[in-house]
C-alpha positions as CSV (number, residue, x, y, z in Angstrom):
1,S,92.3,192.5,101.5
2,L,94.3,189.7,102.0
3,K,96.0,188.0,99.2
4,P,98.2,185.1,99.3
5,I,101.1,186.7,97.4
6,D,101.3,189.6,100.0
7,T,101.1,187.6,103.0
8,L,103.7,185.2,105.3
9,F,102.0,182.6,107.0
10,C,103.7,182.2,110.3
11,H,102.8,179.0,112.7
12,V,104.8,179.4,116.1
13,I,107.1,182.2,117.4
14,V,109.4,180.8,120.2
15,A,110.6,182.8,122.9
16,R,111.3,182.9,126.3
17,S,108.7,184.1,128.8
18,G,108.6,188.0,129.1
19,F,110.6,188.3,126.2
20,I,108.0,187.5,123.6
21,E,106.1,190.7,123.1
22,G,109.6,192.8,122.3
23,I,111.1,190.3,120.6
24,T,107.8,189.7,118.1
25,R,107.7,193.0,117.7
26,E,111.6,193.7,116.4
27,I,110.6,190.6,114.2
28,L,107.8,192.3,112.4
29,H,109.3,195.8,112.4
30,A,112.5,194.0,110.6
31,L,110.5,191.7,108.4
32,F,107.8,194.8,107.2
33,N,111.3,197.2,106.6
34,S,113.4,195.0,104.9
35,I,110.4,193.0,102.7
36,P,108.1,195.8,101.4
37,T,106.2,193.3,99.1
38,I,104.8,191.5,102.6
39,H,101.7,193.6,103.9
40,N,100.4,190.9,106.4
41,V,101.5,188.3,108.9
42,I,99.0,185.7,109.5
43,L,99.9,183.8,113.0
44,T,98.3,180.4,113.8
45,P,99.2,179.2,117.1
46,P,98.2,175.8,118.7
47,K,95.6,177.0,120.9
48,H,97.2,174.9,123.8
49,I,100.9,176.7,123.6
50,L,101.3,179.4,126.1
51,P,97.6,180.6,126.9
52,N,99.5,183.9,128.6
53,A,101.6,184.5,125.5
54,S,98.5,185.0,123.5
55,R,97.5,187.8,125.9
56,A,101.1,189.1,125.3
57,L,100.6,188.9,121.3
58,N,96.9,190.7,121.4
59,D,98.2,194.0,120.7
60,L,100.6,192.7,117.6
61,F,98.3,189.8,116.7
62,P,94.7,190.7,116.7
63,L,92.3,187.5,116.7
64,V,91.1,187.6,113.3
65,A,88.0,185.4,113.8
66,D,86.6,182.9,115.9
67,A,87.8,179.2,114.7
68,P,85.6,176.3,115.0
69,A,85.6,174.1,117.9
70,S,87.6,171.7,115.8
71,F,90.1,173.7,114.7
72,S,92.9,173.8,117.0
73,N,94.6,177.0,116.2
74,E,94.1,180.4,116.5
75,I,94.2,182.8,113.8
76,R,95.8,186.0,114.0
77,L,96.5,188.6,111.8
78,A,99.6,191.9,111.9
79,N,99.4,194.1,109.1
80,R,102.1,196.1,107.7
81,S,100.3,199.6,108.2
82,S,100.6,199.0,112.0
83,Y,104.2,199.2,112.2
84,C,105.3,201.1,108.8
85,P,103.8,203.1,106.7
86,V,102.9,201.7,102.8
87,L,105.2,203.3,100.4
88,H,103.2,204.2,97.0
89,I,105.1,204.6,94.1
90,R,103.9,206.3,90.7
91,P,105.0,205.9,87.6
92,A,107.6,208.9,86.3
93,R,106.2,211.7,84.1
94,V,107.6,213.8,81.7
95,E,106.4,216.6,83.8
96,D,109.0,215.3,86.6
97,H,111.9,215.9,84.5
98,D,111.1,219.5,82.8
99,D,112.6,221.4,85.4
100,L,116.2,219.7,85.0
101,T,116.8,220.1,81.2
102,P,117.4,223.4,80.1
């Protein structure tokens, strides 16, 4: 589920043609590994900017929904689970320390 508290919004990713997929993949890996509270990245690039880059980003940022014709941007989403596993942390219990104390 999308929540604003764990979502990063990005409007444009700028890179040389031919490098956009590799650079974007590395940016997403670094982002998700360094900021564990971010679970989603929403990319909203303008439709008219580099249509061939959109094809390269289809694997990284699948199209979420068709935007209305009046909306000049696409809506794309990258999930943390696609790049690195989510670490679930549970509270400590007394049983965790029983074998450590004599």
